[in-house]
C-alpha positions in Angstrom: 171.1 158.3 80.5 167.7 157.8 82.1 166.1 161.2 83.0 162.7 159.8 84.3 161.9 157.2 86.9 158.6 155.4 87.9 158.7 157.5 91.1 158.9 160.8 89.1 156.1 159.7 86.8 153.9 159.0 89.8 154.6 162.3 91.4 153.8 164.2 88.2 150.6 162.2 87.6 149.5 162.8 91.2 150.2 166.5 91.1 148.3 166.7 87.8 145.3 164.9 89.3 145.3 167.1 92.3 145.4 170.3 90.2 142.6 169.1 88.0 140.5 168.1 91.0 140.9 171.5 92.6 140.0 173.2 89.3 136.9 171.1 88.8 135.8 171.4 92.4 136.3 175.2 92.4 134.4 175.6 89.1 131.5 173.5 90.6 131.3 175.6 93.7 131.6 178.9 91.8 129.0 178.0 89.2 126.5 176.4 91.6 124.6 179.6 92.4 124.3 180.6 88.7 123.2 177.0 87.9 120.5 177.2 90.6 119.3 180.5 89.4 119.0 179.2 85.9 117.2 176.0 87.1 114.7 178.2 89.0 114.1 180.4 85.9 113.6 177.3 83.8 110.9 176.0 86.2 109.2 179.3 86.3 109.3 179.5 82.5 107.6 176.1 82.3 104.9 177.2 84.8 104.2 180.3 82.7 104.1 178.3 79.5 101.6 175.7 80.8 99.5 178.5 82.1 99.5 180.0 78.7 100.9 183.4 79.8 104.5 183.2 78.8 105.9 186.1 76.8 109.4 185.5 75.5 110.0 189.3 75.1 109.8 189.8 78.9 112.0 188.7 81.8 110.8 185.4 83.3 111.1 186.6 86.9 109.1 189.7 86.1 106.3 187.7 84.5 106.3 185.2 87.4 105.1 187.9 89.9 101.5 187.1 88.9 102.0 183.5 90.1 101.4 182.8 93.8 103.2 179.7 95.2 101.1 177.9 97.9 102.1 175.0 100.2 99.8 172.0 99.8 99.5 169.0 102.1 98.8 166.1 99.7 95.7 164.1 100.5 95.3 166.4 103.5 92.1 167.6 105.2 93.5 171.1 105.1 95.2 171.0 101.8 96.2 174.7 101.4 98.6 175.6 104.2 98.1 179.2 105.1 101.3 179.6 107.1 104.1 177.3 105.8 106.4 178.3 108.7 104.1 176.4 111.0 105.3 173.3 109.2 108.9 174.5 109.3 108.9 175.1 105.6 110.2 178.1 103.6 108.6 178.2 100.1 111.7 179.8 98.7 114.0 177.0 99.6 111.7 174.0 99.9 112.4 171.2 97.4 109.6 168.5 97.0 112.0 166.3 95.0 114.4 166.1 98.0 111.6 165.7 100.5 110.4 162.7 98.6 113.7 161.0 99.3 113.7 161.7 103.0 111.7 159.2 105.2 110.4 161.8 107.7 109.3 164.2 104.9 107.6 161.5 102.7 105.0 158.7 102.9 104.5 155.5 101.0 102.4 155.9 97.8 98.9 154.7 98.6 97.4 152.6 97.4 100.4 150.6 96.6 101.2 150.7 92.8 99.0 153.7 92.2 102.2 155.5 91.1 103.9 152.7 89.2 107.6 152.1 90.2 107.6 154.9 92.7 107.4 153.8 96.3 107.3 157.1 98.2 106.1 160.7 97.6 106.5 163.9 99.5 104.0 164.9 102.2 104.0 168.6 101.2 104.4 170.1 97.7 104.0 173.5 96.1 101.1 174.4 93.8 100.9 177.7 91.9 97.8 179.9 91.8 97.1 182.5 89.2 94.3 185.1 89.8 92.4 187.5 87.6 92.5 191.2 88.0 89.5 191.1 90.4 91.3 188.7 92.7 89.3 185.6 91.8 91.1 182.4 90.9 91.8 181.8 87.3 93.8 178.6 87.3 96.2 176.4 89.4 99.4 174.8 88.2 100.2 171.5 89.8 103.5 169.6 89.7 103.2 166.0 88.5 105.7 163.2 87.9 105.8 159.5 87.2 107.4 156.7 85.3 107.4 156.3 81.5 109.3 153.6 79.7 112.9 154.7 80.5 112.7 157.5 82.9 110.7 159.6 85.4 108.8 162.4 83.7 108.6 165.7 85.6 106.1 168.3 84.6 103.2 170.5 85.4 99.5 170.3 84.6 97.2 173.5 84.7 93.7 173.1 85.9 90.9 175.7 85.5 89.4 177.4 88.6 86.4 175.0 88.2 88.8 172.3 89.5 88.0 170.1 86.5 89.0 171.5 83.1 92.6 171.0 82.0 94.2 174.2 80.7 97.6 172.6 79.7 100.3 170.1 80.4 104.1 170.2 80.0 107.2 168.2 80.9 110.5 169.8 81.7 112.6 166.8 82.4 112.5 163.2 81.1 114.6 160.6 79.3 112.1 159.0 77.0 113.0 157.9 73.4 113.1 160.8 70.9 110.3 160.4 68.4 108.4 158.0 70.5 107.8 158.6 74.2 109.8 161.8 73.8 106.8 163.2 71.9 105.5 164.4 75.2 107.5 167.5 74.3 105.7 167.9 71.0 103.6 171.1 70.9 101.0 169.4 68.7 100.4 166.7 71.3 100.4 169.1 74.2 97.8 171.2 72.3 95.2 168.5 72.5 95.0 168.7 76.3 93.4 172.1 76.9 89.7 171.8 77.3 89.7 168.2 78.4 87.8 167.2 81.5 89.7 165.5 84.3 86.5 164.2 86.0 83.1 163.1 84.9 80.4 165.7 85.8 78.3 163.0 87.5 81.2 162.2 89.8 81.7 165.9 90.7 78.0 166.4 91.5 78.1 164.5 94.7 81.8 165.0 95.5 82.9 166.0 99.0 86.0 165.9 101.2 84.8 162.5 102.4 84.0 161.3 98.9 86.5 162.6 96.4 86.0 161.8 92.7 88.3 159.5 90.7 89.9 161.1 87.6 88.7 159.7 84.3 91.2 161.5 82.0 93.1 159.0 79.8 95.8 159.0 77.2 94.2 156.5 74.9 95.4 154.4 71.9 95.1 156.2 68.6 93.6 159.5 67.6 90.7 161.0 69.5 88.0 162.6 67.3 84.7 164.4 68.2 83.0 161.1 67.4 85.1 159.1 69.9 83.0 158.0 72.9 83.7 160.1 75.9 86.1 162.2 73.9 86.1 164.9 76.5 88.1 162.6 78.8 90.5 161.3 76.2 93.8 162.4 74.8 95.5 161.1 71.6 98.0 158.3 72.4 101.7 158.6 71.6 102.4 156.6 68.5 104.7 153.7 69.2 104.9 154.6 72.9 102.2 152.6 74.6 104.1 152.3 77.9 104.8 156.0 78.1 101.2 156.8 77.3 100.0 154.4 80.0 102.5 155.9 82.4 101.1 159.4 81.7 97.6 158.2 82.3 98.5 156.6 85.6 100.4 159.4 87.1 98.1 162.2 85.9 95.2 160.3 87.5 97.2 159.8 90.7 98.1 163.4 91.1 94.6 164.7 90.4 93.0 162.0 92.5 92.1 161.5 96.2 95.6 160.5 97.3 97.4 163.6 96.0 95.8 166.9 94.9 92.2 165.6 95.1 91.3 167.4 98.3 92.9 170.7 97.1 90.9 170.6 93.9 87.8 169.9 96.0 88.6 172.9 98.1 88.8 175.0 95.0 85.5 173.7 93.7 83.8 174.4 97.0 85.2 177.9 97.1 84.0 178.6 93.6 80.5 177.2 94.4 80.4 179.5 97.5 81.4 182.6 95.5 78.5 184.4 93.8 78.9 185.1 90.1 79.5 188.7 89.1 76.0 188.8 87.5 74.4 187.6 90.7 76.4 190.0 92.8 75.4 192.9 90.5 71.8 191.8 90.8 72.0 191.8 94.6 73.5 195.2 94.6 70.8 196.6 92.3 68.2 195.0 94.5 
């Protein structure tokens, strides 16, 4: 005697699908806040690491209190926005990634092709400033992204208060080939970046807001040694990953250049030039 029918089978299958859907949806909703918190902590950890101040024995959010997020208008005449609320932006909730996907919050990449395979970028983004005990600027951490061979690489680059010297670089998200382009995660490769110059001194000498310098930093083919011509502007290439290496060169130059953070870095350089050194200040006080 037949105890099952096609109709009963369909009813059971439908009920099972509904129950599973409800469970998955509920789990996604319940876990979303925790996932967002973990995502934020991971970003903060990467910022602390690239700044060279991460301590794994201390809570990330506690360490991050020394970092000051600032709103930046990319390629803007007033790059550092003093009051983000005037632009309708809350730094705690603003997401540059999402902004880049919205037409009214983004612009076309200019010049075309400067950020290969990426057509639009956000108008505003968030930089991170770290200051010394006396309140003077120590370094800034800038978000960067661009295409490699298989994926978009998302990361941060730290620049000294001189607006020129690189303090570090890191990538927190990418899909490059392990052992090849994926070597952007290799601590050995990342360790060759600190101390490199993003710009030539001659270009900085006459730089102004109307004439911003073009970055010269480059991920070159092969190993860079002290004898390599212009070694201060060159970083070892990733073995077997020419396309990823070229991609990193292209987007690092873009983000540090006139069409992105260039005016912000120029503002920093101008502020540093206008600030008397501690020795000079002490001499004036004694005088």
